[in-house]
C-alpha positions, -999 to +999 in steps of 0.1 A: -343-022+038-306-025+028-290-001+002-266-013-024-244+017-033-216+009-057-202+044-052-197+039-015-182+005-021-157+020-046-148+048-022-141+024+006-120+002-017-099+031-030-093+046+004-083+012+018-060+007-011-043+041-006-040+035+031-027-001+026+001+010+002+010+041+023+004+062-008+009+100-011-012+122-033+005+142-061-006+176-074-022+159-105-046+139-083-027+106-086-015+085-056+020+071-055+030+041-032+059+050-010+070+016+004+082-018-007+088-031-042+059-009-055+076+023-043+068+049-069+039+030-085+009+051-094-021+037-074-049+057-090-054+086-114-087+104-113-083+123-146-100+155-133-092+187-150-068+210-130-065+238-156-075+264-130-052+250-103-077+228-084-098+198-094-128+207-116-154+189-096-186+197-077-202+168-058-229+164-031-209+136-015-172+135-007-153+114-034-126+088-026-099+112-038-112+140-015-109+166-043-133+191-056-160+213-040-183+193-018-217+207-009-236+182+013-272+177+002-265+191-032-274+223-051-303+229-075-290+262-090-273+254-123-251+285-124-236+277-090-229+241-100-212+253-132-190+276-112-181+251-084-175+224-110-153+248-130-172+241-161-186+276-166-166+281-198-179+283-233-165+263-262-161+279-296-150+266-331-120+284-347-107+278-382-078+253-384-048+272-397-012+263-404+019+278-420+038+261-447+067+275-466+061+309-451+025+309-463-006+309-440-032+282-450-068+278-437-084+243-440-120+250-449-135+217-436-116+215-403-119+235-371-104+236-336-126+236-306-113+261-280-120+267-243-134+302-239-117+309-206-081+299-214-079+296-252-066+260-249-073+238-279-095+208-272-097+190-305-101+190-343-136+187-357-155+190-390-177+218-403-209+201-392-198+197-356-218+217-332-204+223-296-228+216-268-224+242-241-224+231-205-255+250-197-273+233-226-265+199-211-280+209-177-312+222-194-314+191-215-313+168-185-339+188-166-362+187-197-355+150-201-367+143-166-396+168-168-383+182-135-367+216-130-348+227-099-335+191-093-306+185-069-274+179-089-252+151-076-220+159-094-205+179-123-170+185-135-144+182-163-118+156-173-087+157-194-082+194-196-119+201-203-121+177-232-148+157-214-175+171-191-200+152-170-232+160-151-250+136-127-285+138-112-301+112-090-334+095-101-359+100-073-372+065-073-347+037-065-348+002-078-359-022-050-351-059-054-378-082-041-401-056-026-417-067+006-392-095+009-354-089+007-359-052+000-324-044-015-324-008-026-302+002-056-299+039-063-298+051-099-285+082-116-290+099-150-256+110-163-247+131-193-211+127-206-201+153-232-169+156-252-155+188-267-127+172-288-147+154-314-137+120-300-173+109-291-209+118-291-227+130-260-239+100-240-270+102-218-275+071-196-291+056-166-265+039-143-259+030-107-227+052-108-223+088-096-195+102-117-167+119-097-136+109-116-122+093-148-127+058-133-163+063-123-170+078-158-158+045-173-179+025-148-210+046-156-206+039-193-198+002-186-228-005-164-254+016-182-286-004-189-301+024-210-280+048-231-287+074-258-260+089-278-264+124-293-243+135-323-229+171-321-251+186-348-274+216-349-307+209-332-297+175-317-306+186-282-341+195-292-350+158-299-363+152-264-391+129-273-367+106-291-344+106-260-373+098-237-384+070-260-350+055-265-337+059-229-368+049-212-355+071-184-366+058-150-397+037-156-386+012-183-351+008-169-363+005-133-389-021-142-366-042-163-337-042-139-359-047-108-378-075-125-346-094-134-330-091-100-363-098-082-367-130-103-332-141-091-341-132-055-372-154-057-355-184-074-342-211-051-307-222-058-295-255-045-258-259-037-255-284-065-270-260-090-246-233-078-217-256-084-229-263-120-230-225-126-194-223-114-184-252-137-199-233-166-180-201-157-147-219-151-148-251-172-122-277-165-109-299-194-109-337-190-071-336-194-066-308-169-034-310-148-035-318-111-025-282-104-055-269-124-078-292-106-064-281-072-069-244-081-105-252-093-113-270-061-100-242-039-120-216-060-152-237-056-146-241-019-141-203-014-172-194-036-192-221-017-184-204+016-192-170+002-225-183-012-235-198+021-226-166+039-247-145+015-277-169+019-279-158+056-290-124+043-306-131+009-317-167+013-306-197-007-314-179-040-299-172-074-296-136-063-273-147-034-253-167-060-249-137-083-238-115-053-213-142-042-198-145-077-195-107-082-179-102-048-154-130-055-144-115-088-141-080-073-123-088-040-111-123-038-101-137-072-062-140-074-045-113-095-011-118-110+006-085-103+032-070-126+068-068-115+063-034-097+027-040-086+012-053-054-018-077-057-040-049-043-029-025-071-035-053-097-070-058-082-077-021-084-065-021-120-088-050-129-117-031-114-109+000-134-105-019-166-135-041-161-114-072-166-142-095-155-172-078-171-179-106-196-177-132-168-202-113-146-226-110-176-223-147-183-230-155-146-261-133-147-274-148-179-267-184-166-286-177-134-315-161-152-320-195-170-329-210-136-356-184-127-391-197-119 
């Protein structure tokens, strides 16, 4: 059985990027290239909170940026995770006040959310807004999974504590084509909570283990099931609605595994693969010779990647999807900015999910061929 771990792939890519650009890490967690035309260019910024002087992160597995408290194997004690992740602070609501013309005014329908450990303001919220404390989020996830004493994968804070995340692994992985290809995909339940009034609390099932600002975005982007909870009184008590809407492990696992297994069991001739590519990158009848040359080179490269993937996954639609995804992530040409290398441009495209729509279209197009 082979394991597809997007987290490890991302770690490897980021470390290779940093090494390739000879980057140095700054105190805020970003990396700066030190050679060539891209000297001084910021390579990556993890967004982790450093209010207490170090990165607010606990993780069971070392992250690409090598920040935070790493405890191999994970911890089940919530209080310890809160302390190591530096999210053991309460959040309170304080009246919004201002002075005008020497007179103090209090706005009745507006409040400031405040960190209980530092007094730092986090955001402006309304009178109905109810802060969700970090411990409540942990308890909610345990109740949602009907499992207490779980091993926590990661927890921490972003953007000065305005956003907090908690991750736990789902015990049962998705296995594509059981008894055949046996590709294992690990899944996580993630809660991403805001304290600044900018968003609801999101609870989702995703392949991503959140350890930085980028993986937070990836987790939201790739979530197949997601339930948003408004910051109102009693919202965290609606567990049955959350279970029904999220589907937790069973519904997500079955749907995702069924689709990918269908692709793994669908034969894909090379001509069919080329027609999928033509749908993804259509060429006009009046296309220039240069455009036709670019299209031919792209098809040639994807054809080679597909043939290589078929050695592991067979000549299937699943191999075709893997080839297209890998091409977009690692091979597709990127036009770098004036101060960027192509590697940095590629990393930026990954972080901003530039090709998300194209990947979705490829999956949907291949699903039409399933038998």
